[in-house]
N, CA and C atoms of all chains as a GROMACS GRO file, in nm:
protein
  615
    1MET      N    1   0.384  -1.588   3.833
    1MET     CA    2   0.268  -1.502   3.809
    1MET      C    3   0.253  -1.480   3.660
    2SER      N    4   0.136  -1.511   3.607
    2SER     CA    5   0.115  -1.486   3.464
    2SER      C    6   0.057  -1.347   3.445
    3LYS      N    7   0.102  -1.282   3.338
    3LYS     CA    8   0.051  -1.148   3.313
    3LYS      C    9  -0.012  -1.141   3.175
    4GLY      N   10  -0.107  -1.055   3.160
    4GLY     CA   11  -0.160  -1.022   3.029
    4GLY      C   12  -0.232  -1.134   2.957
    5VAL      N   13  -0.209  -1.136   2.824
    5VAL     CA   14  -0.287  -1.223   2.736
    5VAL      C   15  -0.236  -1.366   2.741
    6GLY      N   16  -0.285  -1.443   2.840
    6GLY     CA   17  -0.255  -1.584   2.851
    6GLY      C   18  -0.111  -1.620   2.824
    7PHE      N   19  -0.092  -1.716   2.732
    7PHE     CA   20   0.042  -1.768   2.705
    7PHE      C   21   0.133  -1.667   2.636
    8LEU      N   22   0.075  -1.559   2.583
    8LEU     CA   23   0.156  -1.462   2.509
    8LEU      C   24   0.252  -1.385   2.599
    9ASN      N   25   0.216  -1.376   2.728
    9ASN     CA   26   0.300  -1.300   2.819
    9ASN      C   27   0.313  -1.152   2.780
   10LEU      N   28   0.207  -1.100   2.720
   10LEU     CA   29   0.205  -0.959   2.679
   10LEU      C   30   0.088  -0.890   2.749
   11GLY      N   31   0.098  -0.756   2.759
   11GLY     CA   32  -0.017  -0.681   2.807
   11GLY      C   33  -0.128  -0.683   2.704
   12TYR      N   34  -0.252  -0.666   2.751
   12TYR     CA   35  -0.365  -0.670   2.657
   12TYR      C   36  -0.352  -0.562   2.551
   13HIS      N   37  -0.323  -0.440   2.599
   13HIS     CA   38  -0.322  -0.327   2.506
   13HIS      C   39  -0.207  -0.340   2.406
   14GLU      N   40  -0.090  -0.381   2.453
   14GLU     CA   41   0.023  -0.391   2.359
   14GLU      C   42   0.002  -0.505   2.261
   15ALA      N   43  -0.063  -0.614   2.304
   15ALA     CA   44  -0.092  -0.724   2.211
   15ALA      C   45  -0.186  -0.676   2.101
   16LEU      N   46  -0.286  -0.598   2.140
   16LEU     CA   47  -0.382  -0.544   2.044
   16LEU      C   48  -0.312  -0.453   1.944
   17ASP      N   49  -0.223  -0.367   1.993
   17ASP     CA   50  -0.150  -0.274   1.904
   17ASP      C   51  -0.055  -0.350   1.810
   18LEU      N   52   0.015  -0.450   1.864
   18LEU     CA   53   0.105  -0.530   1.780
   18LEU      C   54   0.027  -0.596   1.668
   19HIS      N   55  -0.089  -0.649   1.705
   19HIS     CA   56  -0.176  -0.716   1.608
   19HIS      C   57  -0.220  -0.619   1.498
   20GLU      N   58  -0.252  -0.496   1.538
   20GLU     CA   59  -0.295  -0.395   1.441
   20GLU      C   60  -0.181  -0.358   1.346
   21ILE      N   61  -0.063  -0.335   1.401
   21ILE     CA   62   0.051  -0.296   1.318
   21ILE      C   63   0.094  -0.412   1.229
   22LEU      N   64   0.080  -0.535   1.278
   22LEU     CA   65   0.112  -0.652   1.195
   22LEU      C   66   0.028  -0.652   1.067
   23GLY      N   67  -0.101  -0.626   1.083
   23GLY     CA   68  -0.190  -0.621   0.966
   23GLY      C   69  -0.153  -0.508   0.873
   24LEU      N   70  -0.127  -0.392   0.932
   24LEU     CA   71  -0.090  -0.273   0.855
   24LEU      C   72   0.036  -0.298   0.770
   25LYS      N   73   0.137  -0.357   0.833
   25LYS     CA   74   0.265  -0.380   0.764
   25LYS      C   75   0.254  -0.490   0.658
   26THR      N   76   0.175  -0.592   0.689
   26THR     CA   77   0.159  -0.701   0.592
   26THR      C   78   0.089  -0.651   0.467
   27ASN      N   79  -0.020  -0.576   0.486
   27ASN     CA   80  -0.092  -0.520   0.371
   27ASN      C   81  -0.004  -0.424   0.294
   28CYS      N   82   0.075  -0.346   0.367
   28CYS     CA   83   0.163  -0.247   0.305
   28CYS      C   84   0.265  -0.316   0.215
   29ALA      N   85   0.323  -0.426   0.261
   29ALA     CA   86   0.420  -0.500   0.181
   29ALA      C   87   0.354  -0.554   0.054
   30ALA      N   88   0.232  -0.608   0.069
   30ALA     CA   89   0.162  -0.664  -0.047
   30ALA      C   90   0.127  -0.556  -0.147
   31ARG      N   91   0.082  -0.442  -0.096
   31ARG     CA   92   0.043  -0.332  -0.185
   31ARG      C   93   0.164  -0.275  -0.259
   32SER      N   94   0.273  -0.255  -0.185
   32SER     CA   95   0.393  -0.200  -0.249
   32SER      C   96   0.449  -0.295  -0.354
   33ALA      N   97   0.443  -0.426  -0.328
   33ALA     CA   98   0.492  -0.524  -0.425
   33ALA      C   99   0.410  -0.516  -0.554
   34THR      N  100   0.278  -0.500  -0.539
   34THR     CA  101   0.191  -0.489  -0.656
   34THR      C  102   0.218  -0.359  -0.733
   35MET      N  103   0.229  -0.250  -0.659
   35MET     CA  104   0.249  -0.118  -0.722
   35MET      C  105   0.385  -0.109  -0.792
   36ALA      N  106   0.486  -0.175  -0.734
   36ALA     CA  107   0.622  -0.168  -0.792
   36ALA      C  108   0.623  -0.223  -0.933
   37GLN      N  109   0.527  -0.311  -0.965
   37GLN     CA  110   0.523  -0.370  -1.099
   37GLN      C  111   0.472  -0.272  -1.204
   38GLN      N  112   0.400  -0.169  -1.162
   38GLN     CA  113   0.336  -0.085  -1.265
   38GLN      C  114   0.382   0.060  -1.267
   39VAL      N  115   0.476   0.099  -1.178
   39VAL     CA  116   0.522   0.238  -1.185
   39VAL      C  117   0.625   0.255  -1.297
   40MET      N  118   0.634   0.378  -1.349
   40MET     CA  119   0.727   0.409  -1.459
   40MET      C  120   0.862   0.456  -1.403
   41ASP      N  121   0.855   0.536  -1.297
   41ASP     CA  122   0.976   0.600  -1.246
   41ASP      C  123   1.062   0.501  -1.165
   42GLN      N  124   1.191   0.497  -1.198
   42GLN     CA  125   1.281   0.400  -1.138
   42GLN      C  126   1.303   0.427  -0.989
   43THR      N  127   1.312   0.557  -0.952
   43THR     CA  128   1.332   0.592  -0.810
   43THR      C  129   1.213   0.548  -0.726
   44LEU      N  130   1.093   0.572  -0.779
   44LEU     CA  131   0.972   0.530  -0.707
   44LEU      C  132   0.967   0.379  -0.694
   45ARG      N  133   1.010   0.309  -0.801
   45ARG     CA  134   1.010   0.163  -0.795
   45ARG      C  135   1.105   0.114  -0.686
   46SER      N  136   1.223   0.176  -0.675
   46SER     CA  137   1.315   0.127  -0.571
   46SER      C  138   1.266   0.164  -0.431
   47LEU      N  139   1.194   0.277  -0.418
   47LEU     CA  140   1.133   0.309  -0.287
   47LEU      C  141   1.029   0.202  -0.250
   48LEU      N  142   0.948   0.163  -0.347
   48LEU     CA  143   0.845   0.061  -0.322
   48LEU      C  144   0.909  -0.073  -0.286
   49GLN      N  145   1.017  -0.108  -0.359
   49GLN     CA  146   1.083  -0.236  -0.332
   49GLN      C  147   1.150  -0.235  -0.196
   50LYS      N  148   1.205  -0.119  -0.160
   50LYS     CA  149   1.265  -0.104  -0.027
   50LYS      C  150   1.158  -0.124   0.081
   51ASN      N  151   1.039  -0.067   0.054
   51ASN     CA  152   0.928  -0.080   0.148
   51ASN      C  153   0.883  -0.225   0.162
   52VAL      N  154   0.884  -0.299   0.051
   52VAL     CA  155   0.846  -0.441   0.057
   52VAL      C  156   0.939  -0.516   0.152
   53ARG      N  157   1.071  -0.492   0.135
   53ARG     CA  158   1.169  -0.561   0.220
   53ARG      C  159   1.153  -0.523   0.367
   54ALA      N  160   1.145  -0.390   0.394
   54ALA     CA  161   1.137  -0.343   0.533
   54ALA      C  162   1.007  -0.387   0.599
   55ALA      N  163   0.894  -0.369   0.529
   55ALA     CA  164   0.764  -0.402   0.588
   55ALA      C  165   0.753  -0.552   0.615
   56SER      N  166   0.810  -0.634   0.524
   56SER     CA  167   0.807  -0.778   0.547
   56SER      C  168   0.888  -0.816   0.670
   57GLN      N  169   1.006  -0.752   0.681
   57GLN     CA  170   1.092  -0.780   0.797
   57GLN      C  171   1.022  -0.737   0.927
   58HIS      N  172   0.960  -0.618   0.925
   58HIS     CA  173   0.887  -0.571   1.042
   58HIS      C  174   0.775  -0.667   1.079
   59ALA      N  175   0.701  -0.712   0.976
   59ALA     CA  176   0.588  -0.802   1.001
   59ALA      C  177   0.638  -0.934   1.063
   60GLN      N  178   0.753  -0.983   1.015
   60GLN     CA  179   0.806  -1.107   1.071
   60GLN      C  180   0.845  -1.091   1.218
   61GLN      N  181   0.906  -0.975   1.251
   61GLN     CA  182   0.944  -0.950   1.390
   61GLN      C  183   0.819  -0.941   1.478
   62LEU      N  184   0.714  -0.875   1.426
   62LEU     CA  185   0.590  -0.863   1.504
   62LEU      C  186   0.524  -1.000   1.522
   63GLN      N  187   0.532  -1.083   1.418
   63GLN     CA  188   0.481  -1.220   1.431
   63GLN      C  189   0.552  -1.291   1.546
   64GLY      N  190   0.685  -1.270   1.550
   64GLY     CA  191   0.766  -1.332   1.655
   64GLY      C  192   0.721  -1.289   1.794
   65LEU      N  193   0.697  -1.157   1.808
   65LEU     CA  194   0.653  -1.106   1.939
   65LEU      C  195   0.517  -1.165   1.977
   66LEU      N  196   0.426  -1.172   1.881
   66LEU     CA  197   0.291  -1.222   1.909
   66LEU      C  198   0.291  -1.372   1.936
   67GLN      N  199   0.390  -1.443   1.878
   67GLN     CA  200   0.400  -1.586   1.903
   67GLN      C  201   0.485  -1.616   2.026
   68GLY      N  202   0.544  -1.511   2.082
   68GLY     CA  203   0.625  -1.528   2.201
   68GLY      C  204   0.760  -1.590   2.175
   69THR      N  205   0.809  -1.581   2.049
   69THR     CA  206   0.937  -1.644   2.017
   69THR      C  207   1.052  -1.543   2.011
   70THR      N  208   1.018  -1.414   2.007
   70THR     CA  209   1.124  -1.312   1.997
   70THR      C  210   1.169  -1.268   2.136
   71ARG      N  211   1.296  -1.270   2.158
   71ARG     CA  212   1.349  -1.217   2.285
   71ARG      C  213   1.441  -1.100   2.251
   72GLY      N  214   1.395  -0.981   2.278
   72GLY     CA  215   1.478  -0.863   2.251
   72GLY      C  216   1.477  -0.822   2.105
   73GLY      N  217   1.427  -0.907   2.019
   73GLY     CA  218   1.406  -0.872   1.880
   73GLY      C  219   1.531  -0.868   1.795
   74ARG      N  220   1.646  -0.896   1.852
   74ARG     CA  221   1.771  -0.887   1.772
   74ARG      C  222   1.806  -1.024   1.714
   75MET      N  223  -1.081  -2.904  -2.773
   75MET     CA  224  -1.166  -2.837  -2.676
   75MET      C  225  -1.306  -2.814  -2.733
   76SER      N  226  -1.366  -2.704  -2.704
   76SER     CA  227  -1.504  -2.682  -2.750
   76SER      C  228  -1.507  -2.641  -2.897
   77ASP      N  229  -1.624  -2.663  -2.958
   77ASP     CA  230  -1.642  -2.629  -3.099
   77ASP      C  231  -1.626  -2.480  -3.122
   78ASN      N  232  -1.673  -2.403  -3.025
   78ASN     CA  233  -1.667  -2.258  -3.038
   78ASN      C  234  -1.524  -2.211  -3.062
   79THR      N  235  -1.430  -2.268  -2.986
   79THR     CA  236  -1.292  -2.225  -2.997
   79THR      C  237  -1.233  -2.260  -3.134
   80THR      N  238  -1.261  -2.385  -3.181
   80THR     CA  239  -1.201  -2.429  -3.307
   80THR      C  240  -1.258  -2.352  -3.425
   81ARG      N  241  -1.385  -2.314  -3.418
   81ARG     CA  242  -1.444  -2.238  -3.529
   81ARG      C  243  -1.404  -2.091  -3.527
   82GLY      N  244  -1.342  -2.049  -3.419
   82GLY     CA  245  -1.302  -1.909  -3.412
   82GLY      C  246  -1.420  -1.814  -3.400
   83GLN      N  247  -1.532  -1.869  -3.353
   83GLN     CA  248  -1.648  -1.782  -3.336
   83GLN      C  249  -1.654  -1.732  -3.191
   84TYR      N  250  -1.775  -1.720  -3.138
   84TYR     CA  251  -1.791  -1.664  -3.005
   84TYR      C  252  -1.709  -1.741  -2.902
   85ASN      N  253  -1.623  -1.672  -2.838
   85ASN     CA  254  -1.534  -1.737  -2.742
   85ASN      C  255  -1.534  -1.657  -2.612
   86PRO      N  256  -1.616  -1.704  -2.517
   86PRO     CA  257  -1.630  -1.627  -2.393
   86PRO      C  258  -1.498  -1.607  -2.321
   87GLN      N  259  -1.409  -1.707  -2.332
   87GLN     CA  260  -1.284  -1.698  -2.257
   87GLN      C  261  -1.197  -1.582  -2.307
   88SER      N  262  -1.184  -1.573  -2.444
   88SER     CA  263  -1.100  -1.467  -2.496
   88SER      C  264  -1.162  -1.330  -2.471
   89GLN      N  265  -1.296  -1.328  -2.470
   89GLN     CA  266  -1.362  -1.201  -2.441
   89GLN      C  267  -1.330  -1.158  -2.298
   90GLN      N  268  -1.330  -1.258  -2.208
   90GLN     CA  269  -1.301  -1.227  -2.068
   90GLN      C  270  -1.158  -1.176  -2.055
   91GLN      N  271  -1.064  -1.241  -2.125
   91GLN     CA  272  -0.925  -1.197  -2.119
   91GLN      C  273  -0.909  -1.055  -2.171
   92TYR      N  274  -0.981  -1.027  -2.280
   92TYR     CA  275  -0.976  -0.893  -2.336
   92TYR      C  276  -1.025  -0.791  -2.234
   93GLY      N  277  -1.136  -0.827  -2.167
   93GLY     CA  278  -1.191  -0.737  -2.066
   93GLY      C  279  -1.095  -0.712  -1.953
   94GLN      N  280  -1.023  -0.818  -1.912
   94GLN     CA  281  -0.927  -0.802  -1.803
   94GLN      C  282  -0.812  -0.711  -1.844
   95GLN      N  283  -0.764  -0.731  -1.968
   95GLN     CA  284  -0.654  -0.646  -2.015
   95GLN      C  285  -0.695  -0.500  -2.016
   96GLN      N  286  -0.818  -0.478  -2.066
   96GLN     CA  287  -0.864  -0.341  -2.074
   96GLN      C  288  -0.878  -0.282  -1.934
   97GLY      N  289  -0.930  -0.363  -1.841
   97GLY     CA  290  -0.943  -0.317  -1.704
   97GLY      C  291  -0.809  -0.279  -1.645
   98GLN      N  292  -0.705  -0.357  -1.677
   98GLN     CA  293  -0.572  -0.326  -1.625
   98GLN      C  294  -0.519  -0.195  -1.681
   99GLN      N  295  -0.545  -0.173  -1.812
   99GLN     CA  296  -0.500  -0.048  -1.871
   99GLN      C  297  -0.568   0.072  -1.807
  100GLN      N  298  -0.699   0.057  -1.783
  100GLN     CA  299  -0.770   0.167  -1.718
  100GLN      C  300  -0.719   0.188  -1.576
  101GLY      N  301  -0.688   0.078  -1.508
  101GLY     CA  302  -0.634   0.088  -1.373
  101GLY      C  303  -0.501   0.161  -1.373
  102GLN      N  304  -0.417   0.133  -1.473
  102GLN     CA  305  -0.288   0.200  -1.481
  102GLN      C  306  -0.304   0.348  -1.507
  103GLN      N  307  -0.407   0.381  -1.587
  103GLN     CA  308  -0.433   0.522  -1.614
  103GLN      C  309  -0.468   0.596  -1.486
  104LEU      N  310  -0.553   0.533  -1.404
  104LEU     CA  311  -0.597   0.597  -1.280
  104LEU      C  312  -0.486   0.596  -1.175
  105LEU      N  313  -0.415   0.486  -1.168
  105LEU     CA  314  -0.307   0.475  -1.070
  105LEU      C  315  -0.174   0.513  -1.135
  106ASP      N  316  -0.155   0.641  -1.160
  106ASP     CA  317  -0.027   0.685  -1.217
  106ASP      C  318   0.077   0.697  -1.105
  107ASP      N  319   0.200   0.730  -1.144
  107ASP     CA  320   0.310   0.734  -1.048
  107ASP      C  321   0.282   0.829  -0.931
  108GLN      N  322   0.222   0.944  -0.964
  108GLN     CA  323   0.196   1.043  -0.859
  108GLN      C  324   0.098   0.988  -0.755
  109THR      N  325  -0.007   0.922  -0.802
  109THR     CA  326  -0.106   0.865  -0.712
  109THR      C  327  -0.044   0.757  -0.623
  110ILE      N  328   0.038   0.672  -0.685
  110ILE     CA  329   0.103   0.565  -0.610
  110ILE      C  330   0.200   0.622  -0.508
  111ALA      N  331   0.273   0.729  -0.547
  111ALA     CA  332   0.368   0.791  -0.454
  111ALA      C  333   0.295   0.848  -0.332
  112PHE      N  334   0.180   0.912  -0.353
  112PHE     CA  335   0.106   0.969  -0.240
  112PHE      C  336   0.040   0.860  -0.155
  113ASP      N  337   0.003   0.751  -0.220
  113ASP     CA  338  -0.049   0.637  -0.145
  113ASP      C  339   0.058   0.581  -0.052
  114LEU      N  340   0.181   0.573  -0.105
  114LEU     CA  341   0.294   0.525  -0.025
  114LEU      C  342   0.323   0.620   0.090
  115LEU      N  343   0.317   0.751   0.061
  115LEU     CA  344   0.343   0.852   0.164
  115LEU      C  345   0.239   0.843   0.276
  116THR      N  346   0.112   0.829   0.238
  116THR     CA  347   0.005   0.817   0.337
  116THR      C  348   0.025   0.693   0.424
  117ALA      N  349   0.060   0.582   0.360
  117ALA     CA  350   0.082   0.458   0.436
  117ALA      C  351   0.199   0.475   0.532
  118ALA      N  352   0.306   0.544   0.485
  118ALA     CA  353   0.423   0.565   0.570
  118ALA      C  354   0.388   0.652   0.691
  119LYS      N  355   0.305   0.754   0.669
  119LYS     CA  356   0.264   0.840   0.780
  119LYS      C  357   0.178   0.764   0.879
  120GLU      N  358   0.085   0.684   0.829
  120GLU     CA  359  -0.001   0.605   0.915
  120GLU      C  360   0.081   0.510   1.003
  121ALA      N  361   0.184   0.450   0.942
  121ALA     CA  362   0.269   0.357   1.017
  121ALA      C  363   0.338   0.429   1.132
  122VAL      N  364   0.394   0.549   1.104
  122VAL     CA  365   0.464   0.624   1.208
  122VAL      C  366   0.370   0.655   1.324
  123LYS      N  367   0.248   0.696   1.292
  123LYS     CA  368   0.150   0.730   1.397
  123LYS      C  369   0.110   0.606   1.477
  124ALA      N  370   0.094   0.493   1.406
  124ALA     CA  371   0.056   0.370   1.476
  124ALA      C  372   0.166   0.327   1.574
  125TYR      N  373   0.294   0.341   1.532
  125TYR     CA  374   0.406   0.306   1.621
  125TYR      C  375   0.411   0.400   1.742
  126ALA      N  376   0.393   0.531   1.717
  126ALA     CA  377   0.398   0.628   1.827
  126ALA      C  378   0.292   0.594   1.931
  127SER      N  379   0.172   0.560   1.882
  127SER     CA  380   0.063   0.526   1.973
  127SER      C  381   0.092   0.395   2.047
  128ALA      N  382   0.141   0.295   1.974
  128ALA     CA  383   0.169   0.166   2.036
  128ALA      C  384   0.282   0.176   2.139
  129LEU      N  385   0.381   0.263   2.111
  129LEU     CA  386   0.493   0.278   2.204
  129LEU      C  387   0.448   0.333   2.338
  130THR      N  388   0.344   0.417   2.338
  130THR     CA  389   0.295   0.471   2.466
  130THR      C  390   0.221   0.365   2.546
  131GLU      N  391   0.182   0.254   2.481
  131GLU     CA  392   0.109   0.149   2.551
  131GLU      C  393   0.195   0.026   2.579
  132ALA      N  394   0.319   0.026   2.526
  132ALA     CA  395   0.403  -0.093   2.540
  132ALA      C  396   0.455  -0.105   2.683
  133ALA      N  397   0.432  -0.221   2.742
  133ALA     CA  398   0.477  -0.244   2.880
  133ALA      C  399   0.597  -0.338   2.884
  134THR      N  400   0.603  -0.433   2.793
  134THR     CA  401   0.710  -0.534   2.792
  134THR      C  402   0.836  -0.478   2.726
  135PRO      N  403   0.950  -0.491   2.793
  135PRO     CA  404   1.074  -0.429   2.740
  135PRO      C  405   1.108  -0.471   2.597
  136GLU      N  406   1.096  -0.602   2.565
  136GLU     CA  407   1.134  -0.641   2.428
  136GLU      C  408   1.036  -0.587   2.324
  137VAL      N  409   0.909  -0.572   2.364
  137VAL     CA  410   0.812  -0.510   2.273
  137VAL      C  411   0.851  -0.366   2.248
  138ARG      N  412   0.887  -0.295   2.356
  138ARG     CA  413   0.931  -0.157   2.342
  138ARG      C  414   1.048  -0.144   2.247
  139SER      N  415   1.148  -0.231   2.263
  139SER     CA  416   1.271  -0.215   2.183
  139SER      C  417   1.244  -0.247   2.036
  140VAL      N  418   1.163  -0.350   2.009
  140VAL     CA  419   1.130  -0.382   1.869
  140VAL      C  420   1.049  -0.268   1.807
  141LEU      N  421   0.947  -0.221   1.879
  141LEU     CA  422   0.863  -0.114   1.825
  141LEU      C  423   0.944   0.013   1.801
  142HIS      N  424   1.037   0.042   1.895
  142HIS     CA  425   1.116   0.164   1.882
  142HIS      C  426   1.204   0.160   1.758
  143ARG      N  427   1.265   0.044   1.734
  143ARG     CA  428   1.350   0.032   1.615
  143ARG      C  429   1.268   0.042   1.487
  144GLN      N  430   1.152  -0.025   1.486
  144GLN     CA  431   1.066  -0.020   1.366
  144GLN      C  432   1.009   0.121   1.345
  145PHE      N  433   0.983   0.189   1.457
  145PHE     CA  434   0.936   0.328   1.450
  145PHE      C  435   1.041   0.416   1.380
  146GLU      N  436   1.167   0.401   1.421
  146GLU     CA  437   1.273   0.482   1.361
  146GLU      C  438   1.291   0.449   1.212
  147ASP      N  439   1.288   0.320   1.178
  147ASP     CA  440   1.294   0.279   1.037
  147ASP      C  441   1.181   0.344   0.957
  148SER      N  442   1.060   0.336   1.014
  148SER     CA  443   0.941   0.384   0.942
  148SER      C  444   0.944   0.536   0.925
  149LEU      N  445   0.994   0.606   1.029
  149LEU     CA  446   1.003   0.752   1.020
  149LEU      C  447   1.107   0.793   0.915
  150ALA      N  448   1.221   0.723   0.913
  150ALA     CA  449   1.324   0.753   0.813
  150ALA      C  450   1.269   0.729   0.672
  151PHE      N  451   1.192   0.621   0.656
  151PHE     CA  452   1.135   0.591   0.525
  151PHE      C  453   1.032   0.696   0.485
  152GLN      N  454   0.951   0.741   0.582
  152GLN     CA  455   0.852   0.845   0.552
  152GLN      C  456   0.921   0.972   0.503
  153HIS      N  457   1.034   1.007   0.565
  153HIS     CA  458   1.110   1.124   0.520
  153HIS      C  459   1.162   1.105   0.378
  154GLU      N  460   1.206   0.983   0.348
  154GLU     CA  461   1.256   0.954   0.214
  154GLU      C  462   1.147   0.975   0.108
  155VAL      N  463   1.028   0.922   0.138
  155VAL     CA  464   0.917   0.934   0.042
  155VAL      C  465   0.875   1.081   0.030
  156ALA      N  466   0.872   1.153   0.144
  156ALA     CA  467   0.836   1.295   0.141
  156ALA      C  468   0.936   1.374   0.057
  157ASP      N  469   1.066   1.347   0.076
  157ASP     CA  470   1.168   1.414  -0.005
  157ASP      C  471   1.149   1.385  -0.153
  158TYR      N  472   1.110   1.261  -0.183
  158TYR     CA  473   1.089   1.222  -0.323
  158TYR      C  474   0.975   1.303  -0.387
  159VAL      N  475   0.860   1.313  -0.320
  159VAL     CA  476   0.747   1.386  -0.380
  159VAL      C  477   0.774   1.536  -0.385
  160VAL      N  478   0.853   1.589  -0.290
  160VAL     CA  479   0.892   1.730  -0.296
  160VAL      C  480   0.986   1.752  -0.414
  161GLY      N  481   1.081   1.663  -0.432
  161GLY     CA  482   1.176   1.672  -0.542
  161GLY      C  483   1.108   1.665  -0.678
  162LYS      N  484   0.999   1.588  -0.685
  162LYS     CA  485   0.923   1.575  -0.810
  162LYS      C  486   0.837   1.698  -0.838
  163GLY      N  487   0.824   1.786  -0.736
  163GLY     CA  488   0.737   1.903  -0.752
  163GLY      C  489   0.590   1.871  -0.728
  164TRP      N  490   0.562   1.750  -0.677
  164TRP     CA  491   0.423   1.710  -0.653
  164TRP      C  492   0.374   1.763  -0.519
  165TYR      N  493   0.469   1.793  -0.431
  165TYR     CA  494   0.433   1.844  -0.299
  165TYR      C  495   0.517   1.968  -0.271
  166ARG      N  496   0.449   2.079  -0.239
  166ARG     CA  497   0.520   2.206  -0.217
  166ARG      C  498   0.491   2.255  -0.076
  167PRO      N  499   0.576   2.218   0.020
  167PRO     CA  500   0.548   2.251   0.160
  167PRO      C  501   0.551   2.401   0.190
  168TYR      N  502   0.620   2.480   0.104
  168TYR     CA  503   0.630   2.623   0.133
  168TYR      C  504   0.541   2.707   0.043
  169ASP      N  505   0.454   2.641  -0.033
  169ASP     CA  506   0.364   2.714  -0.123
  169ASP      C  507   0.223   2.656  -0.110
  170LEU      N  508   0.157   2.693   0.001
  170LEU     CA  509   0.027   2.635   0.032
  170LEU      C  510  -0.077   2.666  -0.076
  171GLN      N  511  -0.076   2.795  -0.122
  171GLN     CA  512  -0.174   2.835  -0.222
  171GLN      C  513  -0.158   2.754  -0.351
  172GLY      N  514  -0.032   2.745  -0.396
  172GLY     CA  515  -0.003   2.667  -0.518
  172GLY      C  516  -0.040   2.521  -0.499
  173GLN      N  517  -0.011   2.469  -0.380
  173GLN     CA  518  -0.041   2.330  -0.350
  173GLN      C  519  -0.190   2.301  -0.358
  174ILE      N  520  -0.269   2.390  -0.298
  174ILE     CA  521  -0.415   2.368  -0.298
  174ILE      C  522  -0.471   2.376  -0.439
  175GLN      N  523  -0.422   2.476  -0.516
  175GLN     CA  524  -0.465   2.487  -0.656
  175GLN      C  525  -0.435   2.358  -0.733
  176MET      N  526  -0.310   2.311  -0.718
  176MET     CA  527  -0.265   2.191  -0.789
  176MET      C  528  -0.350   2.069  -0.748
  177ASP      N  529  -0.377   2.057  -0.617
  177ASP     CA  530  -0.451   1.941  -0.568
  177ASP      C  531  -0.597   1.944  -0.612
  178LEU      N  532  -0.656   2.066  -0.615
  178LEU     CA  533  -0.793   2.079  -0.663
  178LEU      C  534  -0.803   2.031  -0.807
  179GLN      N  535  -0.708   2.080  -0.888
  179GLN     CA  536  -0.707   2.045  -1.029
  179GLN      C  537  -0.692   1.894  -1.048
  180SER      N  538  -0.595   1.836  -0.978
  180SER     CA  539  -0.569   1.693  -0.999
  180SER      C  540  -0.684   1.608  -0.945
  181SER      N  541  -0.750   1.657  -0.838
  181SER     CA  542  -0.867   1.584  -0.786
  181SER      C  543  -0.980   1.586  -0.888
  182GLN      N  544  -1.002   1.703  -0.949
  182GLN     CA  545  -1.108   1.714  -1.050
  182GLN      C  546  -1.079   1.625  -1.171
  183GLN      N  547  -0.953   1.630  -1.218
  183GLN     CA  548  -0.915   1.547  -1.333
  183GLN      C  549  -0.934   1.399  -1.303
  184LYS      N  550  -0.891   1.361  -1.183
  184LYS     CA  551  -0.900   1.220  -1.145
  184LYS      C  552  -1.044   1.172  -1.140
  185LEU      N  553  -1.132   1.256  -1.082
  185LEU     CA  554  -1.273   1.216  -1.073
  185LEU      C  555  -1.336   1.207  -1.212
  186GLN      N  556  -1.291   1.296  -1.303
  186GLN     CA  557  -1.344   1.290  -1.440
  186GLN      C  558  -1.304   1.160  -1.509
  187SER      N  559  -1.175   1.125  -1.501
  187SER     CA  560  -1.133   1.001  -1.568
  187SER      C  561  -1.193   0.879  -1.499
  188LEU      N  562  -1.219   0.892  -1.369
  188LEU     CA  563  -1.285   0.784  -1.295
  188LEU      C  564  -1.426   0.762  -1.349
  189GLN      N  565  -1.497   0.873  -1.373
  189GLN     CA  566  -1.633   0.863  -1.426
  189GLN      C  567  -1.634   0.802  -1.566
  190SER      N  568  -1.537   0.841  -1.650
  190SER     CA  569  -1.537   0.787  -1.786
  190SER      C  570  -1.505   0.638  -1.784
  191VAL      N  571  -1.415   0.597  -1.693
  191VAL     CA  572  -1.385   0.454  -1.681
  191VAL      C  573  -1.509   0.377  -1.635
  192GLN      N  574  -1.581   0.435  -1.539
  192GLN     CA  575  -1.701   0.368  -1.487
  192GLN      C  576  -1.809   0.356  -1.593
  193SER      N  577  -1.829   0.462  -1.673
  193SER     CA  578  -1.935   0.456  -1.775
  193SER      C  579  -1.897   0.357  -1.885
  194GLN      N  580  -1.765   0.344  -1.913
  194GLN     CA  581  -1.721   0.245  -2.011
  194GLN      C  582  -1.747   0.104  -1.959
  195GLN      N  583  -1.728   0.085  -1.828
  195GLN     CA  584  -1.750  -0.048  -1.772
  195GLN      C  585  -1.898  -0.085  -1.775
  196GLN      N  586  -1.985   0.015  -1.752
  196GLN     CA  587  -2.128  -0.014  -1.748
  196GLN      C  588  -2.186  -0.037  -1.887
  197ALA      N  589  -2.139   0.039  -1.987
  197ALA     CA  590  -2.192   0.026  -2.123
  197ALA      C  591  -2.079   0.004  -2.223
  198PRO      N  592  -2.040  -0.123  -2.247
  198PRO     CA  593  -1.932  -0.149  -2.340
  198PRO      C  594  -1.972  -0.108  -2.481
  199SER      N  595  -1.877  -0.056  -2.558
  199SER     CA  596  -1.910  -0.010  -2.692
  199SER      C  597  -1.940  -0.129  -2.783
  200PRO      N  598  -2.022  -0.110  -2.889
  200PRO     CA  599  -2.063  -0.220  -2.976
  200PRO      C  600  -1.942  -0.291  -3.039
  201GLY      N  601  -1.834  -0.216  -3.061
  201GLY     CA  602  -1.715  -0.273  -3.123
  201GLY      C  603  -1.651  -0.382  -3.040
  202MET      N  604  -1.678  -0.382  -2.909
  202MET     CA  605  -1.615  -0.481  -2.823
  202MET      C  606  -1.689  -0.614  -2.822
  203ARG      N  607  -1.810  -0.616  -2.879
  203ARG     CA  608  -1.888  -0.740  -2.877
  203ARG      C  609  -1.828  -0.842  -2.975
  204PRO      N  610  -1.837  -0.970  -2.942
  204PRO     CA  611  -1.789  -1.073  -3.034
  204PRO      C  612  -1.877  -1.076  -3.157
  205GLN      N  613  -1.819  -1.111  -3.271
  205GLN     CA  614  -1.897  -1.108  -3.395
  205GLN      C  615  -1.973  -1.239  -3.416
   0.00000   0.00000   0.00000
């Protein structure tokens, strides 16, 4: 029995939400990377750089779920 | 290359580069550390809300587990950024009156410098023209 969005094997609503968060996280990583270049404060810069790493990792995991390649996400 | 460049006269390319540099300086003026920190805080809050909403719609177990872990990461990061802006004195959670006063002032200042940047972009001063 196939469920949800065709080959994705996901529910419609969760696929839509994953897609939305994927965009949010990808843009967030790009924005933080740009901002990290121009801030003066060192603590703020490391927060931005931390965000770049985390948001990129999150986006990659979400890509995996949307492509149907992630099992359990670990 | 072109004759213009070798004669050191009107050089559209260098003028364009100058304009870009100036634009970047103005951008840095508007996007100071405080503005960037609050932009980061807003993005972190939006992410937490998006995860909370998505988690209520997640039906597939592996989707749930990935979203839940990312939700916890994002919430911890939002707390980190919030602690940072509180530590800087930019955000005062226990002084609403002071906070509103401060935000009104900074909003007015920001809009003023925004207007001056915009008027400079629309009417460049004669000194900036190539000779």
